[in-house]
PQR file with spaces between the fields and no chain letter, atoms N, CA, C, O and H, PARSE charges and radii, in Angstrom:
ATOM       1  N    PRO     1      27.244  -10.827   29.346 -0.5600 1.5000
ATOM       2  CA   PRO     1      26.160  -11.947   28.699  0.2800 2.0000
ATOM       3  C    PRO     1      25.187  -10.588   27.296  0.5500 1.7000
ATOM       4  O    PRO     1      24.345   -9.736   27.578 -0.5500 1.4000
ATOM       5  N    ALA     2      25.616  -10.833   26.280 -0.4000 1.5000
ATOM       6  CA   ALA     2      24.947   -9.872   25.463 -0.0000 2.0000
ATOM       7  C    ALA     2      23.457   -9.923   25.533  0.5500 1.7000
ATOM       8  O    ALA     2      22.970  -10.957   25.989 -0.5500 1.4000
ATOM       9  H    ALA     2      26.301  -11.525   26.051  0.4000 1.0000
ATOM      10  N    ARG     3      22.754   -9.081   25.196 -0.4000 1.5000
ATOM      11  CA   ARG     3      20.703   -9.274   25.228 -0.0000 2.0000
ATOM      12  C    ARG     3      20.873   -9.094   23.451  0.5500 1.7000
ATOM      13  O    ARG     3      20.983   -9.996   22.620 -0.5500 1.4000
ATOM      14  H    ARG     3      23.150   -8.241   24.825  0.4000 1.0000
ATOM      15  N    TYR     4      20.858   -8.137   23.311 -0.4000 1.5000
ATOM      16  CA   TYR     4      20.949   -7.345   22.338 -0.0000 2.0000
ATOM      17  C    TYR     4      21.963   -7.969   21.117  0.5500 1.7000
ATOM      18  O    TYR     4      23.076   -8.376   21.450 -0.5500 1.4000
ATOM      19  H    TYR     4      20.769   -7.404   23.986  0.4000 1.0000
ATOM      20  N    PRO     5      21.552   -8.025   19.744 -0.5600 1.5000
ATOM      21  CA   PRO     5      22.357   -8.207   18.939  0.2800 2.0000
ATOM      22  C    PRO     5      23.440   -7.009   18.504  0.5500 1.7000
ATOM      23  O    PRO     5      22.981   -5.867   18.488 -0.5500 1.4000
ATOM      24  N    PRO     6      24.979   -7.208   18.116 -0.5600 1.5000
ATOM      25  CA   PRO     6      25.084   -6.276   17.525  0.2800 2.0000
ATOM      26  C    PRO     6      24.526   -5.022   16.325  0.5500 1.7000
ATOM      27  O    PRO     6      23.768   -5.263   15.385 -0.5500 1.4000
ATOM      28  N    PRO     7      24.897   -4.186   16.531 -0.5600 1.5000
ATOM      29  CA   PRO     7      24.488   -2.759   15.620  0.2800 2.0000
ATOM      30  C    PRO     7      24.062   -3.470   14.038  0.5500 1.7000
ATOM      31  O    PRO     7      23.018   -3.516   13.387 -0.5500 1.4000
ATOM      32  N    ASP     8      25.467   -3.977   13.832 -0.4000 1.5000
ATOM      33  CA   ASP     8      25.508   -4.185   12.277 -0.0000 2.0000
ATOM      34  C    ASP     8      24.410   -4.799   11.365  0.5500 1.7000
ATOM      35  O    ASP     8      24.018   -4.650   10.207 -0.5500 1.4000
ATOM      36  H    ASP     8      26.315   -3.940   14.361  0.4000 1.0000
ATOM      37  N    ARG     9      23.932   -5.986   13.050 -0.4000 1.5000
ATOM      38  CA   ARG     9      22.933   -6.942   12.478 -0.0000 2.0000
ATOM      39  C    ARG     9      21.302   -6.891   13.009  0.5500 1.7000
ATOM      40  O    ARG     9      20.382   -7.708   12.965 -0.5500 1.4000
ATOM      41  H    ARG     9      24.251   -6.106   13.990  0.4000 1.0000
ATOM      42  N    LEU    10      21.454   -5.310   13.603 -0.4000 1.5000
ATOM      43  CA   LEU    10      20.006   -4.632   13.476 -0.0000 2.0000
ATOM      44  C    LEU    10      20.105   -4.200   11.860  0.5500 1.7000
ATOM      45  O    LEU    10      19.735   -4.802   10.852 -0.5500 1.4000
ATOM      46  H    LEU    10      22.201   -4.646   13.639  0.4000 1.0000
ATOM      47  N    ARG    11      20.607   -3.210   11.996 -0.4000 1.5000
ATOM      48  CA   ARG    11      20.404   -2.848   10.544 -0.0000 2.0000
ATOM      49  C    ARG    11      20.426   -3.950    9.440  0.5500 1.7000
ATOM      50  O    ARG    11      20.498   -3.213    8.457 -0.5500 1.4000
ATOM      51  H    ARG    11      20.908   -2.721   12.815  0.4000 1.0000
ATOM      52  N    ARG    12      20.420   -4.477    9.231 -0.4000 1.5000
ATOM      53  CA   ARG    12      20.488   -5.449    8.599 -0.0000 2.0000
ATOM      54  C    ARG    12      18.465   -6.136    8.515  0.5500 1.7000
ATOM      55  O    ARG    12      17.980   -6.587    7.477 -0.5500 1.4000
ATOM      56  H    ARG    12      20.361   -5.076   10.029  0.4000 1.0000
ATOM      57  N    VAL    13      17.740   -6.025    9.757 -0.4000 1.5000
ATOM      58  CA   VAL    13      17.062   -6.846   10.244 -0.0000 2.0000
ATOM      59  C    VAL    13      15.956   -5.963   10.364  0.5500 1.7000
ATOM      60  O    VAL    13      14.849   -6.446   10.126 -0.5500 1.4000
ATOM      61  H    VAL    13      18.134   -5.659   10.600  0.4000 1.0000
ATOM      62  N    LEU    14      16.047   -4.512   10.753 -0.4000 1.5000
ATOM      63  CA   LEU    14      14.537   -3.580   10.485 -0.0000 2.0000
ATOM      64  C    LEU    14      14.420   -3.410    9.840  0.5500 1.7000
ATOM      65  O    LEU    14      13.206   -3.424    9.632 -0.5500 1.4000
ATOM      66  H    LEU    14      16.947   -4.119   10.946  0.4000 1.0000
ATOM      67  N    PRO    15      15.127   -3.075    8.763 -0.5600 1.5000
ATOM      68  CA   PRO    15      14.489   -2.517    7.349  0.2800 2.0000
ATOM      69  C    PRO    15      13.149   -3.071    6.147  0.5500 1.7000
ATOM      70  O    PRO    15      12.305   -2.578    5.398 -0.5500 1.4000
ATOM      71  N    GLU    16      13.751   -4.632    6.667 -0.4000 1.5000
ATOM      72  CA   GLU    16      13.099   -5.895    6.584 -0.0000 2.0000
ATOM      73  C    GLU    16      11.583   -5.937    7.245  0.5500 1.7000
ATOM      74  O    GLU    16      10.662   -6.221    6.480 -0.5500 1.4000
ATOM      75  H    GLU    16      14.437   -5.032    7.275  0.4000 1.0000
ATOM      76  N    SER    17      11.313   -5.692    8.501 -0.4000 1.5000
ATOM      77  CA   SER    17      10.441   -5.701    9.762 -0.0000 2.0000
ATOM      78  C    SER    17       9.393   -4.774    9.473  0.5500 1.7000
ATOM      79  O    SER    17       8.285   -5.054    9.929 -0.5500 1.4000
ATOM      80  H    SER    17      12.062   -5.461    9.123  0.4000 1.0000
ATOM      81  N    ILE    18       9.528   -3.659    8.763 -0.4000 1.5000
ATOM      82  CA   ILE    18       8.776   -2.420    8.781 -0.0000 2.0000
ATOM      83  C    ILE    18       7.635   -2.603    7.754  0.5500 1.7000
ATOM      84  O    ILE    18       7.684   -2.866    6.552 -0.5500 1.4000
ATOM      85  H    ILE    18      10.428   -3.431    8.392  0.4000 1.0000
ATOM      86  N    VAL    19       6.578   -2.382    8.599 -0.4000 1.5000
ATOM      87  CA   VAL    19       5.144   -2.711    7.564 -0.0000 2.0000
ATOM      88  C    VAL    19       4.159   -1.275    7.734  0.5500 1.7000
ATOM      89  O    VAL    19       3.677   -0.571    8.621 -0.5500 1.4000
ATOM      90  H    VAL    19       6.539   -2.168    9.576  0.4000 1.0000
ATOM      91  N    MET    20       4.239   -1.393    5.951 -0.4000 1.5000
ATOM      92  CA   MET    20       3.698   -0.091    6.171 -0.0000 2.0000
ATOM      93  C    MET    20       2.202   -0.099    6.583  0.5500 1.7000
ATOM      94  O    MET    20       1.553   -1.108    6.859 -0.5500 1.4000
ATOM      95  H    MET    20       4.631   -1.966    5.230  0.4000 1.0000
ATOM      96  N    ALA    21       1.682    1.397    6.582 -0.4000 1.5000
ATOM      97  CA   ALA    21       0.005    1.266    6.819 -0.0000 2.0000
ATOM      98  C    ALA    21      -0.613    0.921    5.646  0.5500 1.7000
ATOM      99  O    ALA    21      -0.154    0.949    4.504 -0.5500 1.4000
ATOM     100  H    ALA    21       2.210    2.217    6.357  0.4000 1.0000
ATOM     101  N    LYS    22      -2.034    0.491    6.155 -0.4000 1.5000
ATOM     102  CA   LYS    22      -2.893    0.490    4.924 -0.0000 2.0000
ATOM     103  C    LYS    22      -3.326    1.737    4.779  0.5500 1.7000
ATOM     104  O    LYS    22      -3.323    2.508    5.739 -0.5500 1.4000
ATOM     105  H    LYS    22      -2.407    0.469    7.083  0.4000 1.0000
ATOM     106  N    SER    23      -3.876    2.207    3.221 -0.4000 1.5000
ATOM     107  CA   SER    23      -4.432    3.585    3.086 -0.0000 2.0000
ATOM     108  C    SER    23      -5.726    3.429    3.950  0.5500 1.7000
ATOM     109  O    SER    23      -6.151    2.452    4.568 -0.5500 1.4000
ATOM     110  H    SER    23      -3.878    1.581    2.441  0.4000 1.0000
ATOM     111  N    LYS    24      -6.300    4.898    3.777 -0.4000 1.5000
ATOM     112  CA   LYS    24      -7.132    5.214    3.578 -0.0000 2.0000
ATOM     113  C    LYS    24      -8.121    5.072    3.071  0.5500 1.7000
ATOM     114  O    LYS    24      -9.090    4.920    3.815 -0.5500 1.4000
ATOM     115  H    LYS    24      -5.955    5.691    3.275  0.4000 1.0000
ATOM     116  N    ASP    25      -8.309    5.057    1.820 -0.4000 1.5000
ATOM     117  CA   ASP    25      -8.891    5.074    0.299 -0.0000 2.0000
ATOM     118  C    ASP    25     -10.213    3.857    0.751  0.5500 1.7000
ATOM     119  O    ASP    25     -11.422    4.077    0.675 -0.5500 1.4000
ATOM     120  H    ASP    25      -7.522    5.180    1.215  0.4000 1.0000
ATOM     121  N    ALA    26      -9.665    2.786    1.143 -0.4000 1.5000
ATOM     122  CA   ALA    26     -10.415    1.410    1.025 -0.0000 2.0000
ATOM     123  C    ALA    26     -11.702    1.771    2.369  0.5500 1.7000
ATOM     124  O    ALA    26     -11.940    0.787    3.069 -0.5500 1.4000
ATOM     125  H    ALA    26      -8.684    2.607    1.205  0.4000 1.0000
ATOM     126  N    VAL    27     -12.185    2.565    2.590 -0.4000 1.5000
ATOM     127  CA   VAL    27     -13.373    3.448    3.546 -0.0000 2.0000
ATOM     128  C    VAL    27     -13.738    4.727    2.928  0.5500 1.7000
ATOM     129  O    VAL    27     -13.020    5.613    2.464 -0.5500 1.4000
ATOM     130  H    VAL    27     -11.992    3.364    2.020  0.4000 1.0000
ATOM     131  N    GLU    28     -14.969    4.631    3.020 -0.4000 1.5000
ATOM     132  CA   GLU    28     -16.254    5.535    2.478 -0.0000 2.0000
ATOM     133  C    GLU    28     -16.984    5.585    3.664  0.5500 1.7000
ATOM     134  O    GLU    28     -16.979    4.635    4.448 -0.5500 1.4000
ATOM     135  H    GLU    28     -15.552    3.911    3.397  0.4000 1.0000
ATOM     136  N    TYR    29     -17.738    6.816    3.904 -0.4000 1.5000
ATOM     137  CA   TYR    29     -18.346    7.210    5.520 -0.0000 2.0000
ATOM     138  C    TYR    29     -19.270    7.723    4.811  0.5500 1.7000
ATOM     139  O    TYR    29     -19.093    8.642    4.011 -0.5500 1.4000
ATOM     140  H    TYR    29     -17.742    7.587    3.268  0.4000 1.0000
ATOM     141  N    VAL    30     -20.643    7.008    5.115 -0.4000 1.5000
ATOM     142  CA   VAL    30     -21.773    7.284    4.557 -0.0000 2.0000
ATOM     143  C    VAL    30     -22.666    8.026    6.526  0.5500 1.7000
ATOM     144  O    VAL    30     -22.142    7.960    7.638 -0.5500 1.4000
ATOM     145  H    VAL    30     -20.787    6.262    5.765  0.4000 1.0000
ATOM     146  N    TRP    31     -23.703    8.469    6.241 -0.4000 1.5000
ATOM     147  CA   TRP    31     -25.046    8.460    7.049 -0.0000 2.0000
ATOM     148  C    TRP    31     -26.275    7.720    6.971  0.5500 1.7000
ATOM     149  O    TRP    31     -27.008    7.578    5.992 -0.5500 1.4000
ATOM     150  H    TRP    31     -24.129    8.523    5.338  0.4000 1.0000
ATOM     151  N    LEU    32     -26.407    7.243    8.196 -0.4000 1.5000
ATOM     152  CA   LEU    32     -27.341    6.664    8.704 -0.0000 2.0000
ATOM     153  C    LEU    32     -28.818    7.482    8.862  0.5500 1.7000
ATOM     154  O    LEU    32     -28.987    8.005    9.964 -0.5500 1.4000
ATOM     155  H    LEU    32     -25.812    7.358    8.991  0.4000 1.0000
ATOM     156  N    GLN    33     -29.775    7.624    7.980 -0.4000 1.5000
ATOM     157  CA   GLN    33     -30.496    7.939    8.169 -0.0000 2.0000
ATOM     158  C    GLN    33     -32.446    7.616    8.264  0.5500 1.7000
ATOM     159  O    GLN    33     -33.088    6.797    7.607 -0.5500 1.4000
ATOM     160  H    GLN    33     -29.637    7.200    7.085  0.4000 1.0000
ATOM     161  N    CYS    34     -32.866    8.428    9.136 -0.4000 1.5000
ATOM     162  CA   CYS    34     -33.765    7.615    9.760 -0.0000 2.0000
ATOM     163  C    CYS    34     -35.473    8.005    9.236  0.5500 1.7000
ATOM     164  O    CYS    34     -36.069    9.081    9.242 -0.5500 1.4000
ATOM     165  H    CYS    34     -32.345    9.093    9.670  0.4000 1.0000
ATOM     166  N    THR    35     -36.007    6.324    8.711 -0.4000 1.5000
ATOM     167  CA   THR    35     -36.696    6.668    7.527 -0.0000 2.0000
ATOM     168  C    THR    35     -37.925    7.533    7.841  0.5500 1.7000
ATOM     169  O    THR    35     -38.615    8.113    7.002 -0.5500 1.4000
ATOM     170  H    THR    35     -35.523    5.449    8.706  0.4000 1.0000
ATOM     171  N    GLU    36     -38.167    7.535    9.699 -0.4000 1.5000
ATOM     172  CA   GLU    36     -39.541    7.705    9.531 -0.0000 2.0000
ATOM     173  C    GLU    36     -39.527    8.966   10.329  0.5500 1.7000
ATOM     174  O    GLU    36     -40.542    9.080   11.016 -0.5500 1.4000
ATOM     175  H    GLU    36     -37.607    7.064   10.380  0.4000 1.0000
ATOM     176  N    CYS    37     -38.465   10.187   10.467 -0.4000 1.5000
ATOM     177  CA   CYS    37     -38.197   11.149   10.646 -0.0000 2.0000
ATOM     178  C    CYS    37     -37.001   12.066    9.695  0.5500 1.7000
ATOM     179  O    CYS    37     -36.996   13.296    9.741 -0.5500 1.4000
ATOM     180  H    CYS    37     -37.640   10.095    9.909  0.4000 1.0000
ATOM     181  N    ASN    38     -36.414   11.602    9.190 -0.4000 1.5000
ATOM     182  CA   ASN    38     -35.210   11.620    7.872 -0.0000 2.0000
ATOM     183  C    ASN    38     -33.863   12.603    8.777  0.5500 1.7000
ATOM     184  O    ASN    38     -32.972   13.307    8.302 -0.5500 1.4000
ATOM     185  H    ASN    38     -36.419   10.602    9.153  0.4000 1.0000
ATOM     186  N    ASP    39     -34.076   12.397    9.692 -0.4000 1.5000
ATOM     187  CA   ASP    39     -32.909   12.842   10.392 -0.0000 2.0000
ATOM     188  C    ASP    39     -31.634   11.706   10.304  0.5500 1.7000
ATOM     189  O    ASP    39     -31.582   10.485   10.451 -0.5500 1.4000
ATOM     190  H    ASP    39     -34.800   11.825   10.078  0.4000 1.0000
ATOM     191  N    LEU    40     -30.278   13.149    9.870 -0.4000 1.5000
ATOM     192  CA   LEU    40     -29.427   12.158   10.274 -0.0000 2.0000
ATOM     193  C    LEU    40     -28.785   11.837   11.073  0.5500 1.7000
ATOM     194  O    LEU    40     -28.168   12.849   11.406 -0.5500 1.4000
ATOM     195  H    LEU    40     -30.321   14.141    9.751  0.4000 1.0000
ATOM     196  N    ASN    41     -28.366   10.734   11.887 -0.4000 1.5000
ATOM     197  CA   ASN    41     -28.523   10.389   13.374 -0.0000 2.0000
ATOM     198  C    ASN    41     -26.866   10.060   13.430  0.5500 1.7000
ATOM     199  O    ASN    41     -26.176   10.208   14.438 -0.5500 1.4000
ATOM     200  H    ASN    41     -28.867    9.912   11.617  0.4000 1.0000
ATOM     201  N    TYR    42     -26.432    9.627   12.250 -0.4000 1.5000
ATOM     202  CA   TYR    42     -25.100    7.990   12.465 -0.0000 2.0000
ATOM     203  C    TYR    42     -24.201    8.191   11.156  0.5500 1.7000
ATOM     204  O    TYR    42     -24.367    8.457    9.965 -0.5500 1.4000
ATOM     205  H    TYR    42     -26.992    9.506   11.430  0.4000 1.0000
ATOM     206  N    ARG    43     -23.199    7.925   12.006 -0.4000 1.5000
ATOM     207  CA   ARG    43     -22.237    8.272   10.350 -0.0000 2.0000
ATOM     208  C    ARG    43     -21.299    7.263   10.587  0.5500 1.7000
ATOM     209  O    ARG    43     -20.397    7.509   11.388 -0.5500 1.4000
ATOM     210  H    ARG    43     -23.064    7.709   12.972  0.4000 1.0000
ATOM     211  N    THR    44     -21.355    5.952    9.925 -0.4000 1.5000
ATOM     212  CA   THR    44     -19.995    4.948    9.785 -0.0000 2.0000
ATOM     213  C    THR    44     -19.611    5.164    8.367  0.5500 1.7000
ATOM     214  O    THR    44     -19.904    5.895    7.421 -0.5500 1.4000
ATOM     215  H    THR    44     -22.087    5.753    9.274  0.4000 1.0000
ATOM     216  N    PRO    45     -18.699    4.035    8.710 -0.5600 1.5000
ATOM     217  CA   PRO    45     -17.369    3.671    7.780  0.2800 2.0000
ATOM     218  C    PRO    45     -17.917    2.170    7.081  0.5500 1.7000
ATOM     219  O    PRO    45     -18.519    1.420    7.850 -0.5500 1.4000
ATOM     220  N    ILE    46     -17.721    1.712    5.629 -0.4000 1.5000
ATOM     221  CA   ILE    46     -18.398    0.819    5.095 -0.0000 2.0000
ATOM     222  C    ILE    46     -16.644    0.940    4.235  0.5500 1.7000
ATOM     223  O    ILE    46     -15.963    1.962    4.150 -0.5500 1.4000
ATOM     224  H    ILE    46     -17.232    2.321    5.004  0.4000 1.0000
ATOM     225  N    ASN    47     -16.340   -0.282    3.768 -0.4000 1.5000
ATOM     226  CA   ASN    47     -15.708   -0.621    2.804 -0.0000 2.0000
ATOM     227  C    ASN    47     -16.259   -0.633    1.344  0.5500 1.7000
ATOM     228  O    ASN    47     -17.327   -1.022    0.873 -0.5500 1.4000
ATOM     229  H    ASN    47     -16.894   -1.112    3.837  0.4000 1.0000
ATOM     230  N    VAL    48     -15.203   -0.097    0.826 -0.4000 1.5000
ATOM     231  CA   VAL    48     -15.573    0.256   -0.238 -0.0000 2.0000
ATOM     232  C    VAL    48     -14.985   -1.464   -1.350  0.5500 1.7000
ATOM     233  O    VAL    48     -15.757   -1.909   -2.199 -0.5500 1.4000
ATOM     234  H    VAL    48     -14.335    0.219    1.209  0.4000 1.0000
ATOM     235  N    LYS    49     -14.012   -1.937   -1.163 -0.4000 1.5000
ATOM     236  CA   LYS    49     -13.251   -2.645   -1.545 -0.0000 2.0000
ATOM     237  C    LYS    49     -14.555   -3.860   -1.576  0.5500 1.7000
ATOM     238  O    LYS    49     -15.440   -3.694   -2.415 -0.5500 1.4000
ATOM     239  H    LYS    49     -13.385   -1.576   -0.473  0.4000 1.0000
ATOM     240  N    GLY    50     -14.623   -4.977   -0.708 -0.4000 1.5000
ATOM     241  CA   GLY    50     -15.549   -5.546   -0.741 -0.0000 2.0000
ATOM     242  C    GLY    50     -16.817   -5.707   -0.602  0.5500 1.7000
ATOM     243  O    GLY    50     -17.487   -6.672   -0.233 -0.5500 1.4000
ATOM     244  H    GLY    50     -13.903   -5.112   -0.027  0.4000 1.0000
ATOM     245  N    GLY    51     -17.194   -4.221   -1.078 -0.4000 1.5000
ATOM     246  CA   GLY    51     -18.959   -4.373   -1.513 -0.0000 2.0000
ATOM     247  C    GLY    51     -19.442   -4.374   -0.514  0.5500 1.7000
ATOM     248  O    GLY    51     -18.854   -5.116    0.273 -0.5500 1.4000
ATOM     249  H    GLY    51     -16.650   -3.437   -1.377  0.4000 1.0000
ATOM     250  N    MET    52     -20.293   -3.872   -0.110 -0.4000 1.5000
ATOM     251  CA   MET    52     -21.670   -3.454    0.755 -0.0000 2.0000
ATOM     252  C    MET    52     -22.684   -4.795    1.126  0.5500 1.7000
ATOM     253  O    MET    52     -23.352   -5.335    0.245 -0.5500 1.4000
ATOM     254  H    MET    52     -20.770   -3.269   -0.749  0.4000 1.0000
ATOM     255  N    PRO    53     -22.702   -5.300    2.700 -0.5600 1.5000
ATOM     256  CA   PRO    53     -23.054   -6.265    2.773  0.2800 2.0000
ATOM     257  C    PRO    53     -24.671   -6.287    2.847  0.5500 1.7000
ATOM     258  O    PRO    53     -25.170   -5.172    3.001 -0.5500 1.4000
ATOM     259  N    GLU    54     -25.507   -7.301    2.768 -0.4000 1.5000
ATOM     260  CA   GLU    54     -26.830   -7.201    2.280 -0.0000 2.0000
ATOM     261  C    GLU    54     -27.315   -6.483    3.722  0.5500 1.7000
ATOM     262  O    GLU    54     -28.307   -5.771    3.569 -0.5500 1.4000
ATOM     263  H    GLU    54     -25.102   -8.207    2.643  0.4000 1.0000
ATOM     264  N    LYS    55     -26.936   -6.527    4.714 -0.4000 1.5000
ATOM     265  CA   LYS    55     -27.118   -6.240    5.920 -0.0000 2.0000
ATOM     266  C    LYS    55     -27.553   -4.765    5.814  0.5500 1.7000
ATOM     267  O    LYS    55     -28.633   -4.299    6.177 -0.5500 1.4000
ATOM     268  H    LYS    55     -26.130   -7.106    4.838  0.4000 1.0000
ATOM     269  N    MET    56     -26.538   -4.132    5.263 -0.4000 1.5000
ATOM     270  CA   MET    56     -26.145   -2.390    5.700 -0.0000 2.0000
ATOM     271  C    MET    56     -27.223   -2.249    4.084  0.5500 1.7000
ATOM     272  O    MET    56     -28.209   -1.643    4.503 -0.5500 1.4000
ATOM     273  H    MET    56     -25.661   -4.511    4.968  0.4000 1.0000
ATOM     274  N    LYS    57     -27.408   -2.453    2.898 -0.4000 1.5000
ATOM     275  CA   LYS    57     -27.704   -1.940    2.032 -0.0000 2.0000
ATOM     276  C    LYS    57     -29.605   -2.268    2.186  0.5500 1.7000
ATOM     277  O    LYS    57     -30.255   -1.558    1.419 -0.5500 1.4000
ATOM     278  H    LYS    57     -26.607   -2.945    2.557  0.4000 1.0000
ATOM     279  N    ALA    58     -30.376   -3.151    2.996 -0.4000 1.5000
ATOM     280  CA   ALA    58     -31.722   -3.058    3.283 -0.0000 2.0000
ATOM     281  C    ALA    58     -31.774   -2.208    4.641  0.5500 1.7000
ATOM     282  O    ALA    58     -32.915   -2.072    5.084 -0.5500 1.4000
ATOM     283  H    ALA    58     -29.847   -3.728    3.619  0.4000 1.0000
ATOM     284  N    GLY    59     -30.723   -1.599    5.398 -0.4000 1.5000
ATOM     285  CA   GLY    59     -31.276   -0.809    6.343 -0.0000 2.0000
ATOM     286  C    GLY    59     -30.806   -1.256    7.738  0.5500 1.7000
ATOM     287  O    GLY    59     -30.537   -2.438    7.953 -0.5500 1.4000
ATOM     288  H    GLY    59     -29.796   -1.710    5.039  0.4000 1.0000
ATOM     289  N    LEU    60     -30.735   -0.562    8.428 -0.4000 1.5000
ATOM     290  CA   LEU    60     -30.010   -0.932   10.375 -0.0000 2.0000
ATOM     291  C    LEU    60     -31.582   -0.761   11.177  0.5500 1.7000
ATOM     292  O    LEU    60     -32.421   -0.245   10.438 -0.5500 1.4000
ATOM     293  H    LEU    60     -30.953    0.398    8.253  0.4000 1.0000
ATOM     294  N    LYS    61     -31.874   -0.974   12.000 -0.4000 1.5000
ATOM     295  CA   LYS    61     -32.500   -0.731   13.122 -0.0000 2.0000
ATOM     296  C    LYS    61     -31.453   -0.188   14.566  0.5500 1.7000
ATOM     297  O    LYS    61     -30.715   -0.702   15.406 -0.5500 1.4000
ATOM     298  H    LYS    61     -31.192   -1.393   12.600  0.4000 1.0000
ATOM     299  N    LYS    62     -31.948    1.119   14.191 -0.4000 1.5000
ATOM     300  CA   LYS    62     -31.138    1.880   15.009 -0.0000 2.0000
ATOM     301  C    LYS    62     -31.932    2.922   15.878  0.5500 1.7000
ATOM     302  O    LYS    62     -33.064    3.263   15.533 -0.5500 1.4000
ATOM     303  H    LYS    62     -32.548    1.536   13.508  0.4000 1.0000
ATOM     304  N    TYR    63     -31.240    3.504   17.185 -0.4000 1.5000
ATOM     305  CA   TYR    63     -31.903    3.755   18.227 -0.0000 2.0000
ATOM     306  C    TYR    63     -32.050    5.541   17.217  0.5500 1.7000
ATOM     307  O    TYR    63     -31.362    6.012   16.312 -0.5500 1.4000
ATOM     308  H    TYR    63     -30.321    3.226   17.465  0.4000 1.0000
ATOM     309  N    CYS    64     -33.162    6.019   17.889 -0.4000 1.5000
ATOM     310  CA   CYS    64     -33.480    7.253   16.389 -0.0000 2.0000
ATOM     311  C    CYS    64     -34.029    8.576   18.130  0.5500 1.7000
ATOM     312  O    CYS    64     -34.978    8.400   18.895 -0.5500 1.4000
ATOM     313  H    CYS    64     -33.721    5.636   18.625  0.4000 1.0000
ATOM     314  N    PRO    65     -33.195    9.496   18.155 -0.5600 1.5000
ATOM     315  CA   PRO    65     -33.193   10.772   19.347  0.2800 2.0000
ATOM     316  C    PRO    65     -34.413   11.288   19.600  0.5500 1.7000
ATOM     317  O    PRO    65     -35.034   11.495   20.643 -0.5500 1.4000
ATOM     318  N    ARG    66     -34.673   11.478   18.317 -0.4000 1.5000
ATOM     319  CA   ARG    66     -36.088   12.387   18.261 -0.0000 2.0000
ATOM     320  C    ARG    66     -37.148   11.905   18.495  0.5500 1.7000
ATOM     321  O    ARG    66     -37.952   12.627   19.084 -0.5500 1.4000
ATOM     322  H    ARG    66     -34.169   11.310   17.470  0.4000 1.0000
ATOM     323  N    LEU    67     -37.601   10.372   18.094 -0.4000 1.5000
ATOM     324  CA   LEU    67     -38.301    9.663   18.444 -0.0000 2.0000
ATOM     325  C    LEU    67     -38.618    8.917   19.679  0.5500 1.7000
ATOM     326  O    LEU    67     -39.732    8.785   20.186 -0.5500 1.4000
ATOM     327  H    LEU    67     -36.947    9.785   17.615  0.4000 1.0000
ATOM     328  N    ARG    68     -37.177    8.317   20.207 -0.4000 1.5000
ATOM     329  CA   ARG    68     -36.971    8.275   21.940 -0.0000 2.0000
ATOM     330  C    ARG    68     -37.341    6.810   21.265  0.5500 1.7000
ATOM     331  O    ARG    68     -38.137    6.281   22.040 -0.5500 1.4000
ATOM     332  H    ARG    68     -36.273    8.425   19.795  0.4000 1.0000
ATOM     333  N    LYS    69     -37.048    5.789   19.947 -0.4000 1.5000
ATOM     334  CA   LYS    69     -37.384    4.507   19.711 -0.0000 2.0000
ATOM     335  C    LYS    69     -36.559    3.453   18.412  0.5500 1.7000
ATOM     336  O    LYS    69     -36.662    4.172   17.418 -0.5500 1.4000
ATOM     337  H    LYS    69     -36.402    6.219   19.317  0.4000 1.0000
ATOM     338  N    HIS    70     -36.117    2.674   18.142 -0.4000 1.5000
ATOM     339  CA   HIS    70     -36.051    1.896   17.254 -0.0000 2.0000
ATOM     340  C    HIS    70     -36.321    2.096   16.044  0.5500 1.7000
ATOM     341  O    HIS    70     -37.544    2.020   15.920 -0.5500 1.4000
ATOM     342  H    HIS    70     -36.033    2.090   18.950  0.4000 1.0000
ATOM     343  N    THR    71     -35.782    2.332   14.992 -0.4000 1.5000
ATOM     344  CA   THR    71     -36.205    2.814   14.459 -0.0000 2.0000
ATOM     345  C    THR    71     -35.992    2.311   12.812  0.5500 1.7000
ATOM     346  O    THR    71     -36.925    1.510   12.744 -0.5500 1.4000
ATOM     347  H    THR    71     -34.789    2.394   15.092  0.4000 1.0000
ATOM     348  N    LEU    72     -35.443    2.290   11.659 -0.4000 1.5000
ATOM     349  CA   LEU    72     -35.405    1.326   10.456 -0.0000 2.0000
ATOM     350  C    LEU    72     -34.108    2.393    9.886  0.5500 1.7000
ATOM     351  O    LEU    72     -34.703    3.068    9.046 -0.5500 1.4000
ATOM     352  H    LEU    72     -34.686    2.941   11.714  0.4000 1.0000
ATOM     353  N    HIS    73     -33.015    2.763    9.906 -0.4000 1.5000
ATOM     354  CA   HIS    73     -31.861    3.568    9.130 -0.0000 2.0000
ATOM     355  C    HIS    73     -31.752    3.366    7.811  0.5500 1.7000
ATOM     356  O    HIS    73     -31.683    2.151    7.626 -0.5500 1.4000
ATOM     357  H    HIS    73     -32.532    2.214   10.588  0.4000 1.0000
ATOM     358  N    LYS    74     -31.688    4.124    6.523 -0.4000 1.5000
ATOM     359  CA   LYS    74     -31.082    3.500    5.782 -0.0000 2.0000
ATOM     360  C    LYS    74     -29.925    4.722    5.383  0.5500 1.7000
ATOM     361  O    LYS    74     -29.993    5.899    5.735 -0.5500 1.4000
ATOM     362  H    LYS    74     -31.743    5.111    6.673  0.4000 1.0000
ATOM     363  N    ILE    75     -28.744    4.029    4.465 -0.4000 1.5000
ATOM     364  CA   ILE    75     -27.680    4.609    3.961 -0.0000 2.0000
ATOM     365  C    ILE    75     -28.255    6.302    3.113  0.5500 1.7000
ATOM     366  O    ILE    75     -29.279    6.587    2.491 -0.5500 1.4000
ATOM     367  H    ILE    75     -28.689    3.072    4.179  0.4000 1.0000
ATOM     368  N    LYS    76     -27.489    6.801    3.346 -0.4000 1.5000
ATOM     369  CA   LYS    76     -27.612    8.097    2.567 -0.0000 2.0000
ATOM     370  C    LYS    76     -26.252    8.980    2.380  0.5500 1.7000
ATOM     371  O    LYS    76     -25.836    9.854    3.141 -0.5500 1.4000
ATOM     372  H    LYS    76     -26.658    6.570    3.851  0.4000 1.0000
ATOM     373  N    ARG    77     -25.610    8.469    1.033 -0.4000 1.5000
ATOM     374  CA   ARG    77     -24.346    9.464    0.779 -0.0000 2.0000
ATOM     375  C    ARG    77     -24.467   10.718    0.655  0.5500 1.7000
ATOM     376  O    ARG    77     -25.385   11.102   -0.069 -0.5500 1.4000
ATOM     377  H    ARG    77     -25.947    7.759    0.414  0.4000 1.0000
ATOM     378  N    LYS    78     -23.627   11.699    1.284 -0.4000 1.5000
ATOM     379  CA   LYS    78     -24.101   12.894    1.116 -0.0000 2.0000
ATOM     380  C    LYS    78     -23.264   13.580   -0.357  0.5500 1.7000
ATOM     381  O    LYS    78     -23.532   14.718   -0.744 -0.5500 1.4000
ATOM     382  H    LYS    78     -22.881   11.387    1.872  0.4000 1.0000
């Protein structure tokens, strides 16, 4: 009992089933800067195509190691 299709059938099926990888241009890396001590504590990817969510524009509450507490971090592009 043959489990696999004959080799000529494989050649016809494989090229159509291969999917190309997405380009990396749709993602941009930005820094998150603490609003209290101005340290650049985090680096995070954001989508360029879909626009930035309102939550990201307003800032995120993240942990600041220097102050040892959660503070507001704003986006900073280098």
